[in-house]
C-alpha positions in Angstrom: 75.4 5.4 127.0 79.0 6.2 126.1 81.6 8.4 127.8 84.0 10.2 125.6 86.2 13.3 125.4 84.4 16.3 124.2 84.5 17.7 120.7 84.2 21.4 119.7 80.7 20.7 118.4 79.7 19.7 122.0 80.5 23.0 123.5 77.1 24.7 123.0 75.3 21.8 124.6 77.8 21.6 127.4 77.3 25.4 128.2 73.5 25.0 128.0 73.6 22.1 130.4 75.9 24.0 132.8 73.5 26.9 132.8 70.5 24.7 133.5 72.2 22.7 136.3 74.1 25.5 138.0 71.8 28.5 137.7 70.7 28.2 141.4 74.2 27.8 142.7 75.7 30.6 144.9 76.9 33.5 142.7 77.2 31.2 139.7 78.8 32.9 136.7 78.3 30.9 133.5 81.4 30.5 131.3 81.1 31.9 127.8 82.0 29.9 124.7 85.0 32.1 124.0 86.3 31.8 127.6 86.0 28.1 127.5 87.8 27.8 124.1 90.6 30.0 125.5 90.9 27.8 128.6 91.1 24.7 126.4 93.8 26.2 124.3 95.9 27.6 127.2 95.2 25.5 130.3 95.2 21.9 131.3 91.4 21.5 131.2 89.9 18.1 130.2 86.2 17.7 129.4 84.3 14.5 129.2 80.7 14.0 128.0 78.1 11.3 128.2 75.7 10.8 125.4 73.2 8.2 124.1 74.2 8.7 120.4 71.5 11.4 119.9 71.8 13.9 122.8 74.1 15.0 125.6 73.4 13.4 128.9 76.1 14.9 131.1 79.5 16.4 131.3 82.5 16.5 133.7 85.7 18.5 133.6 88.9 18.5 135.6 92.4 20.0 135.6 95.7 19.2 137.3 96.3 21.5 140.3 97.9 21.7 143.7 95.4 19.1 145.1 95.9 16.6 142.2 93.2 16.0 139.7 90.6 18.8 140.6 87.1 18.3 139.3 85.6 21.6 138.1 82.1 20.5 137.2 79.8 17.4 137.1 76.4 17.9 135.5 73.7 15.8 134.0 70.3 16.0 132.5 67.3 15.2 134.7 65.8 11.7 134.7 65.9 8.3 136.3 69.4 7.6 135.0 71.0 10.9 136.0 72.8 9.4 139.0 74.2 6.7 136.8 75.4 9.3 134.3 77.3 11.2 137.0 78.7 8.1 138.5 80.0 6.9 135.1 81.6 10.3 134.4 83.4 10.4 137.7 84.6 6.8 137.3 86.0 7.7 133.8 87.7 10.8 135.2 89.3 8.6 137.9 90.3 6.0 135.4 92.1 8.7 133.3 93.5 10.6 136.3 97.1 11.7 136.1 97.5 11.9 139.9 96.5 9.5 142.6 94.6 12.4 144.4 91.2 13.6 143.1 89.3 16.4 144.7 86.2 18.6 144.2 84.8 21.7 145.9 81.1 21.3 146.9 78.4 23.4 148.4 78.1 22.3 152.1 74.7 20.6 151.5 74.0 17.2 153.0 72.5 15.6 149.9 75.4 16.7 147.7 78.0 15.5 150.2 76.2 12.1 150.5 76.5 11.6 146.8 80.2 12.0 146.9 80.7 10.0 150.0 79.0 7.1 148.2 81.8 7.4 145.6 84.5 7.1 148.3 85.3 10.8 148.8 86.0 12.2 152.3 85.5 15.7 153.5 88.9 17.5 153.9 88.4 21.1 155.0 86.5 23.9 153.5 86.4 27.5 152.6 84.2 30.5 153.3 83.1 33.3 151.1 82.8 36.6 153.0 81.5 40.0 151.9 81.8 43.4 153.6 80.2 46.8 153.0 82.9 49.4 152.5 81.1 52.4 153.8 82.2 53.7 157.2 85.7 52.2 157.1 87.9 52.4 160.2 91.5 53.8 160.4 94.3 51.3 160.0 96.2 50.2 163.1 99.5 51.9 163.8 102.6 50.5 162.1 106.1 50.2 163.6 108.5 53.0 162.5 110.8 50.1 161.4 108.3 49.2 158.7 107.0 51.0 155.7 103.8 50.3 153.6 103.5 51.0 149.9 102.4 49.6 146.6 104.8 47.2 144.9 106.7 47.8 141.7 106.7 45.6 138.6 110.2 44.4 139.4 109.0 43.1 142.8 106.4 40.6 141.5 108.8 37.7 142.1 109.1 38.8 145.7 105.4 39.0 146.1 105.0 35.4 144.8 107.7 34.3 147.2 106.0 35.9 150.2 102.8 34.1 149.3 104.6 30.8 148.7 106.4 31.0 152.0 103.2 31.9 153.9 101.0 29.2 152.3 103.6 26.5 151.8 102.7 26.0 148.2 102.5 28.0 145.0 99.3 29.9 145.7 100.2 32.8 143.3 102.3 33.2 140.1 103.6 36.1 138.2 101.6 34.9 135.2 98.4 35.1 137.2 99.1 38.6 138.2 99.8 39.6 134.6 96.6 37.9 133.5 94.6 40.0 136.0 95.8 43.2 134.3 93.7 42.1 131.3 90.9 40.5 133.2 90.3 43.1 135.8 91.1 46.6 134.6 92.4 49.0 136.0 94.2 46.5 138.1 98.0 46.7 138.1 100.9 46.5 140.5 99.7 49.5 142.4 96.8 47.4 143.7 99.3 45.1 145.4 100.1 46.5 148.8 103.1 45.5 150.8 104.9 46.1 154.1 108.7 46.3 153.9 111.3 45.9 156.5 115.0 46.5 155.9 114.5 46.3 152.1 112.5 43.1 152.2 108.8 42.5 151.6 107.4 40.8 154.7 103.6 41.1 154.2 101.4 41.6 151.1 97.8 41.8 150.1 96.3 41.9 146.6 93.3 44.1 145.9 91.4 44.0 142.6 87.9 44.5 141.1 85.7 41.4 141.4 85.4 41.4 137.6 83.1 38.5 136.7 80.7 39.3 139.5 80.6 43.0 138.6 80.0 42.3 134.9 77.2 39.9 135.6 75.4 42.0 138.3 76.4 45.5 137.3 78.0 45.8 140.8 81.0 47.7 142.2 82.5 45.0 144.3 86.2 44.6 145.0 88.1 41.5 146.0 90.9 41.0 148.6 93.4 38.2 148.3 95.6 36.5 148.5 97.0 38.0 151.6 100.2 36.7 153.1 102.7 37.5 155.9 106.0 35.7 156.4 105.8 33.4 159.5 108.5 35.4 161.4 106.4 38.6 161.1 103.0 37.4 162.1 100.9 38.6 165.1 102.2 42.1 164.7 99.0 43.5 163.1 100.5 43.7 159.6 97.6 41.8 157.9 95.1 44.1 159.6 96.9 47.2 158.5 97.1 46.0 154.9 93.5 44.9 154.8 92.3 48.3 155.9 94.6 50.1 153.4 93.5 47.7 150.6 89.8 48.4 151.5 90.6 52.2 151.3 92.1 51.5 147.8 89.0 49.8 146.7 86.8 52.7 147.9 89.1 55.1 146.0 88.4 53.2 142.8 84.6 53.3 143.4 84.1 49.9 145.0 81.1 49.7 147.4 81.8 46.3 148.9 84.6 43.7 149.1 84.7 40.0 149.0 87.3 37.5 150.2 87.8 33.8 150.6 89.2 32.3 153.9 89.9 28.6 154.6 87.9 27.4 157.5 91.0 26.3 159.4 92.5 29.8 159.2 91.0 31.0 162.4 93.2 34.1 162.6 92.1 35.3 159.2 88.5 34.6 160.0 88.7 36.6 163.2 90.4 39.5 161.3 87.9 39.6 158.5 85.0 39.6 160.9 86.6 42.4 162.9 86.7 44.4 159.6 83.0 43.9 159.0 83.1 40.9 156.7 80.2 38.4 157.0 80.1 34.8 155.8 77.9 34.5 152.8 78.6 30.9 151.7 80.5 27.8 152.8 82.1 25.2 150.5 83.8 22.0 151.5 86.5 20.0 149.8 86.1 16.3 149.3 89.1 14.2 148.3 89.8 10.6 147.3 93.1 8.8 147.0 92.9 6.3 144.1 94.3 2.8 144.4 97.6 2.4 142.5 97.3 0.8 139.1 98.2 -2.8 139.0 101.7 -3.5 137.4 101.8 -4.2 133.7 102.9 -7.7 132.5 
């Protein structure tokens, strides 16, 4: 068995293996060949494959992100050596890592977690996927007369990004992401980003958009809420609740019948708010991370 970087000719086999190994995963949406080629051309995506000289045995992919080297997938064919294939692929990713931190998001399933613990990965938080029916929405809470709520304008996207960065403590959203969503999720544009303003400054925002990939695959009419962010000095004033209701109303106005959101399991305030608004947890993922030993000095 050899581990190597992928070639273009490997892509059909990689996609077929992803479909076979991931079809039963929660809301799995298989990538298309065109989408994968675009990502390889425009993003920092690295793909490894394992083969025996005649057929593909497995594949793994990663990219550099906020959490270091982030593993996107690890799949292998079935058989007695499948565990060895996956271990070899992970070891090669770690050996080529461009950051000392390596992480992966996993279904919160004991057998899956045990496999990664055996490789030295430790659980470090998790995230919930929540969904709400948008029928029978409630009225938004009242808003102080010192505040105003509205959609943002194109010239304010930098302010939107800064509110999110200040709230999360890291670059959770970029202007480039927002611009890409206009193409990915029509009719999304700046009018789908709602904000609360005080004294000419944005202090709280929420992004609403169609849940494009899910809708395309299932013929659904589901919206998505997030990210949502409030500057620390303006929290606990009901701003997030106000915007969440307004954003839900916006989704309904665009024909959406349900809404989805992701909430980190440590964000108890957001979890309580989403449940108040009728969201229910549908799935739970956990993050496992590993800090690699420093490379020995070269002589």
